[in-house]
C-alpha positions in Angstrom: -2.2 14.4 -7.5 -3.6 15.6 -4.2 -7.1 14.4 -5.2 -5.7 11.0 -6.0 -4.3 10.7 -2.5 -7.6 11.8 -1.0 -9.5 9.3 -3.0 -7.1 6.5 -2.1 -7.3 7.4 1.6 -11.1 7.6 1.5 -11.2 4.2 -0.2 -8.7 2.7 2.3 -10.7 4.1 5.3 -14.0 2.8 3.9 -12.6 -0.7 3.3 -10.9 -0.8 6.7 -14.1 0.4 8.4 -16.4 -2.0 6.6 -14.0 -4.9 7.3 -13.6 -4.1 11.0 -17.4 -3.6 11.5 -18.2 -6.9 9.8 -15.6 -8.7 11.9 -16.7 -6.9 15.1 -20.4 -7.7 14.5 -19.6 -11.3 13.8 -17.5 -11.7 17.0 -19.4 -9.4 19.4 -23.0 -9.2 18.1 -24.1 -10.5 21.5 -23.0 -7.2 23.2 -25.6 -5.1 21.5 -28.2 -3.5 23.7 -30.2 -2.4 20.7 -29.0 -2.7 17.1 -26.0 -0.4 16.7 -25.6 0.4 20.4 -23.1 -1.7 22.2 -22.0 -1.7 25.8 -18.3 -1.7 24.7 -18.0 -0.5 21.1 -14.4 -1.1 19.9 -15.0 0.4 16.5 -15.2 3.9 18.0 -11.5 3.5 18.7 -11.0 2.7 15.0 -12.9 5.8 14.1 -10.4 7.8 16.2 -7.4 6.1 14.5 -8.7 6.6 11.0 -9.4 10.3 11.6 -6.0 10.8 13.3 -4.2 9.1 10.5 -6.2 10.3 7.5 -8.1 13.4 8.8 -11.0 14.4 6.5 -10.4 11.4 4.2 -10.8 9.1 7.3 -14.0 10.8 8.3 -15.5 10.6 4.8 -14.4 6.9 4.6 -16.2 6.2 7.9 -19.4 8.0 6.6 -19.3 6.0 3.3 -18.6 2.7 5.1 -21.4 3.3 7.6 -23.8 4.0 4.8 -22.7 0.8 3.0 -23.0 -1.3 6.1 -26.3 0.2 7.1 -27.9 0.1 3.7 -31.1 -1.5 5.1 -31.6 1.5 7.4 -31.0 3.8 4.4 -33.7 2.1 2.4 -36.2 2.0 5.3 -35.5 5.5 6.7 -33.2 7.5 4.4 -33.1 10.6 6.7 -32.1 8.5 9.7 -29.6 6.4 7.8 -27.9 9.4 6.2 -27.8 11.3 9.5 -26.3 8.3 11.4 -23.7 7.8 8.6 -22.8 11.5 8.8 -22.6 11.5 12.6 -20.4 8.4 12.7 -17.6 10.2 10.7 -18.2 13.8 11.7 -18.2 13.3 15.5 -14.6 12.2 15.7 -13.5 14.6 13.0 -15.1 17.6 14.9 -13.7 16.5 18.2 -10.2 16.1 16.7 -10.5 19.6 15.1 -11.4 21.0 18.6 -8.7 19.2 20.6 -5.7 18.6 18.3 -3.7 21.4 16.7 -4.3 21.6 12.9 -0.6 20.9 12.2 -0.8 17.7 14.2 -3.4 16.2 11.9 -2.8 14.6 8.5 -2.9 16.6 5.4 -2.4 14.8 2.1 -0.4 12.0 3.5 -1.0 9.8 6.5 0.6 10.6 9.8 4.1 9.3 10.5 5.3 7.9 13.8 6.9 11.2 14.8 3.7 13.1 14.0 1.6 10.7 16.1 4.1 11.0 19.0 3.0 14.7 19.3 -0.4 13.5 20.4 -0.1 12.6 24.0 -2.2 10.2 26.1 -4.2 13.1 27.8 -5.2 14.4 24.4 -6.3 10.9 23.3 -8.4 10.5 26.4 -10.0 13.9 25.9 -10.6 13.0 22.2 -12.2 9.7 23.2 -14.5 11.6 25.7 -15.4 14.4 23.3 -16.0 12.2 20.3 -18.1 9.8 22.3 -20.3 12.6 23.6 -20.7 14.1 20.1 -21.4 10.7 18.6 -24.0 9.7 21.2 -25.6 13.2 21.0 -25.7 13.2 17.2 -27.3 9.7 17.1 -29.9 10.6 19.8 -30.8 13.8 17.9 -31.2 11.9 14.7 -33.5 9.4 16.5 -35.5 12.2 17.9 -35.9 14.0 14.6 -36.3 11.1 12.2 -37.7 8.1 14.1 -41.3 8.4 15.2 -41.0 5.5 17.6 -37.9 6.7 19.3 -38.0 5.7 23.0 -35.6 5.8 25.9 -33.4 8.4 24.3 -31.6 9.1 27.6 -30.8 5.4 28.1 -29.6 5.2 24.4 -27.4 8.2 25.0 -25.9 6.8 28.2 -25.4 3.4 26.7 -23.9 4.7 23.4 -21.6 7.2 25.2 -20.3 4.6 27.6 -19.8 2.0 24.9 -18.0 4.4 22.6 -15.8 5.7 25.4 -14.9 2.3 26.8 -14.4 0.8 23.3 -12.1 3.7 22.3 -10.0 3.5 25.5 -9.7 -0.3 25.4 -8.7 -0.4 21.7 -6.2 2.5 22.1 -4.6 0.9 25.2 -4.5 -2.5 23.5 -2.8 -1.0 20.5 -0.4 0.9 22.8 0.5 -2.4 24.6 1.0 -4.1 21.2 3.4 -1.3 20.2 5.3 -1.7 23.4 5.7 -5.4 22.9 6.8 -5.0 19.3 9.3 -2.3 20.3 10.7 -4.5 23.1 11.2 -7.4 20.8 13.0 -5.3 18.2 15.5 -3.6 20.6 19.0 -5.0 20.2 20.1 -7.1 23.1 23.3 -6.2 24.8 
């Protein structure tokens, strides 16, 4: 039964990731500095949410979804496409493993509200910073190794790191504000 849950959470993460990326690209395609590198990249916040909620299943779903959404890159340069897909899911997962106690992350079932309350704002900011650094570093390393025409790697790193960090912080704080509004509206009035 455990494998059924894992498969379900991988599928859910993949579908959520692909849907969000398609919507984000449609709405914010104009913010790209180069393809795949945005000045504010909100999907990095979704990566954090999926990994916090679904742990390894979320990371695998992100990897699969990134491979599906970047199929053209996989066809043109399989090594670069596979490495970018792997880095997209593994960077947040690795950062979460380093910063969040193992018991605070999901096992077979998604996190509950009380589980998520154990992860404070300081930890989320540190997770956003670490996962942004790992993601940007991994992508730059892949460009260096597998793209013969890779140029301006330091600028790509800085842009990707900044975009991931800002996107994660903006999305997380927007979700936090939404939760506060929902909680305020559901409180009984005296």
